[in-house]
C-alpha positions as CSV (number, residue, x, y, z in Angstrom):
1,M,-55.6,-44.2,68.1
2,P,-58.2,-43.7,65.3
3,Y,-60.5,-40.6,65.3
4,K,-64.1,-41.1,65.8
5,L,-66.9,-38.6,64.8
6,E,-68.6,-39.2,68.2
7,D,-65.6,-38.0,70.0
8,H,-65.7,-34.7,68.1
9,F,-69.3,-33.9,69.0
10,L,-68.8,-34.9,72.6
11,S,-65.8,-32.4,72.8
12,G,-68.3,-29.5,72.4
13,K,-67.0,-28.2,69.1
14,S,-69.3,-26.9,66.4
15,P,-70.1,-29.5,63.7
16,R,-69.7,-26.8,61.1
17,I,-66.1,-26.1,62.0
18,F,-65.5,-29.9,62.2
19,F,-66.8,-30.4,58.6
20,L,-64.7,-27.4,57.2
21,S,-61.4,-28.5,58.9
22,S,-61.5,-32.1,59.2
23,L,-63.6,-33.8,56.6
24,L,-62.7,-31.5,53.5
25,P,-58.9,-31.8,53.2
26,G,-57.5,-29.8,50.2
27,F,-57.4,-26.3,49.2
28,T,-59.9,-23.3,49.7
29,L,-61.5,-21.5,46.9
30,I,-59.3,-18.4,47.4
31,E,-56.2,-20.6,47.2
32,L,-57.3,-22.1,44.0
33,L,-58.1,-18.7,42.5
34,V,-54.8,-17.3,43.5
35,V,-53.0,-20.2,41.8
36,M,-55.1,-19.9,38.6
37,T,-54.4,-16.2,38.5
38,I,-50.7,-16.7,38.8
39,L,-50.8,-19.5,36.1
40,G,-52.9,-17.2,33.8
41,V,-50.3,-14.4,34.1
42,L,-47.4,-16.8,33.5
43,F,-49.2,-18.2,30.6
44,G,-49.9,-14.6,29.0
45,I,-46.3,-13.6,29.6
46,T,-45.0,-16.7,27.8
47,I,-47.4,-16.2,24.8
48,I,-46.2,-12.5,24.4
49,A,-42.5,-13.7,24.7
50,I,-43.0,-16.4,22.1
51,N,-45.2,-14.4,19.7
52,P,-46.5,-17.3,17.6
53,V,-47.9,-14.9,14.9
54,N,-44.5,-13.3,14.2
55,N,-42.8,-16.7,14.2
56,I,-45.3,-17.9,11.6
57,A,-44.7,-14.7,9.5
58,S,-40.8,-15.2,9.9
59,A,-41.3,-18.9,8.4
60,H,-43.3,-17.5,5.6
61,D,-40.8,-14.8,5.0
62,A,-38.0,-17.2,4.7
63,V,-40.1,-19.2,1.9
64,V,-40.6,-15.9,0.1
65,L,-36.9,-15.2,0.1
66,T,-36.1,-18.6,-1.2
67,D,-38.8,-18.5,-3.8
68,I,-37.7,-14.9,-5.2
69,V,-34.1,-16.1,-5.3
70,A,-35.0,-19.3,-7.2
71,V,-37.2,-17.5,-9.8
72,S,-34.8,-14.8,-10.4
73,K,-31.9,-17.2,-11.0
74,S,-34.1,-19.0,-13.4
75,A,-34.9,-15.9,-15.4
76,T,-31.2,-14.9,-15.5
77,V,-30.5,-18.4,-17.0
78,Y,-33.4,-18.0,-19.4
79,A,-32.1,-14.4,-20.5
80,V,-28.6,-15.9,-21.1
81,D,-30.0,-18.7,-23.3
82,K,-32.6,-16.6,-25.2
83,G,-31.1,-13.0,-24.9
84,Y,-34.1,-11.6,-23.3
85,Y,-36.2,-12.0,-20.1
86,P,-39.7,-13.4,-20.1
87,G,-42.3,-10.7,-20.1
88,G,-45.9,-10.5,-18.6
89,S,-47.0,-11.1,-15.2
90,Y,-45.5,-13.5,-12.4
91,A,-47.8,-16.3,-13.7
92,V,-47.0,-15.7,-17.4
93,A,-43.2,-15.4,-16.8
94,G,-43.3,-18.3,-14.6
95,S,-45.0,-20.3,-17.1
96,E,-42.5,-19.4,-19.8
97,L,-39.7,-20.3,-17.4
98,S,-41.3,-23.7,-16.5
99,T,-42.0,-24.5,-20.2
100,N,-38.3,-23.6,-21.1
101,G,-37.1,-26.1,-18.3
102,D,-35.4,-23.3,-16.3
103,L,-37.7,-23.9,-13.5
104,T,-39.3,-27.0,-12.4
105,A,-42.6,-25.5,-10.8
106,L,-43.5,-22.0,-10.4
107,P,-43.4,-21.2,-6.5
108,T,-46.6,-20.2,-5.0
109,P,-46.8,-17.6,-2.2
110,P,-47.0,-19.2,1.4
111,G,-50.3,-17.6,2.5
112,L,-53.1,-15.3,1.2
113,E,-51.3,-12.2,2.5
114,Y,-48.4,-12.7,0.3
115,S,-48.1,-12.1,-3.4
116,Y,-45.2,-12.1,-5.8
117,T,-44.9,-9.2,-8.3
118,Y,-43.0,-9.6,-11.5
119,V,-42.5,-6.5,-13.7
120,A,-40.6,-6.7,-16.9
121,S,-39.1,-3.7,-18.5
122,P,-39.3,-1.6,-20.6
123,L,-43.0,-1.3,-20.0
124,G,-45.2,-3.1,-22.4
125,C,-42.5,-5.6,-23.5
126,S,-43.5,-9.2,-24.0
127,T,-41.9,-12.6,-24.6
128,L,-43.4,-12.5,-28.1
129,T,-41.7,-9.4,-29.1
130,R,-38.5,-10.6,-27.4
131,D,-37.8,-7.0,-26.1
132,C,-37.7,-7.4,-22.3
133,S,-34.3,-6.3,-21.2
134,A,-34.7,-6.3,-17.4
135,F,-37.1,-7.3,-14.6
136,V,-38.0,-6.8,-11.0
137,L,-39.4,-9.5,-8.8
138,Y,-40.5,-8.6,-5.3
139,A,-42.9,-9.4,-2.3
140,D,-43.6,-7.7,0.8
141,L,-42.5,-9.4,4.1
142,K,-44.6,-9.5,7.2
143,S,-42.5,-10.4,10.2
144,L,-41.4,-7.7,12.6
145,K,-37.7,-8.5,11.7
146,Y,-38.2,-6.7,8.4
147,A,-40.4,-3.8,9.6
148,A,-37.9,-0.9,8.7
149,H,-37.5,-2.4,5.0
150,P,-40.5,-4.9,4.4
151,R,-39.9,-5.3,0.6
152,F,-37.6,-8.1,-0.7
153,M,-36.9,-7.5,-4.2
154,Y,-34.6,-8.9,-7.0
155,D,-33.5,-6.3,-9.5
156,S,-32.0,-7.7,-12.7
157,T,-30.4,-4.2,-13.7
158,K,-28.3,-4.5,-10.5
159,G,-28.1,-8.2,-10.6
160,R,-28.8,-8.6,-6.9
161,T,-31.5,-8.9,-4.2
162,C,-32.2,-6.1,-1.6
163,L,-34.5,-5.0,1.0
164,T,-36.3,-1.7,0.4
165,D,-39.3,0.2,1.7
166,I,-42.8,-0.4,0.3
167,S,-42.6,2.5,-2.3
168,S,-39.4,1.3,-4.0
169,T,-39.6,-0.4,-7.4
170,H,-35.8,-0.9,-7.9
171,C,-32.9,-1.7,-5.6
172,P,-30.9,1.2,-4.5
């Protein structure tokens, strides 16, 4: 038998109770707030667990590692061909490597917070004087994975890459 509004009023029940309990099916405000609070806490825990800032930094660090290895290999090939390493800054040495054909394009750092540092030695050597006998190429990494040793470096005197602390200028 269908429910009639008249039957409810005739039963002696208050209209207020009738409208809250019968005509408004769904959730109360408290129930909605509890569910939203639980969802907010779960969302916060998920964001902390994923740590998107560190994931982006890890991706940028991978680009930095690849770039430093590519440029250092190109500089080593250049030195085998010419008998000396290119001198100057990262841009100058990279331009020389590109012009010589050892490097197709000079890699650029993946973000504004990254920079590549190229230091030829002995200090003051240049490509023009052809007296650069070694170089170091490094960048500082940003992800938490490299917090203990945040500097990735190629040292031509050692012929290898290494992870060092910020103050190091050569591989150990």
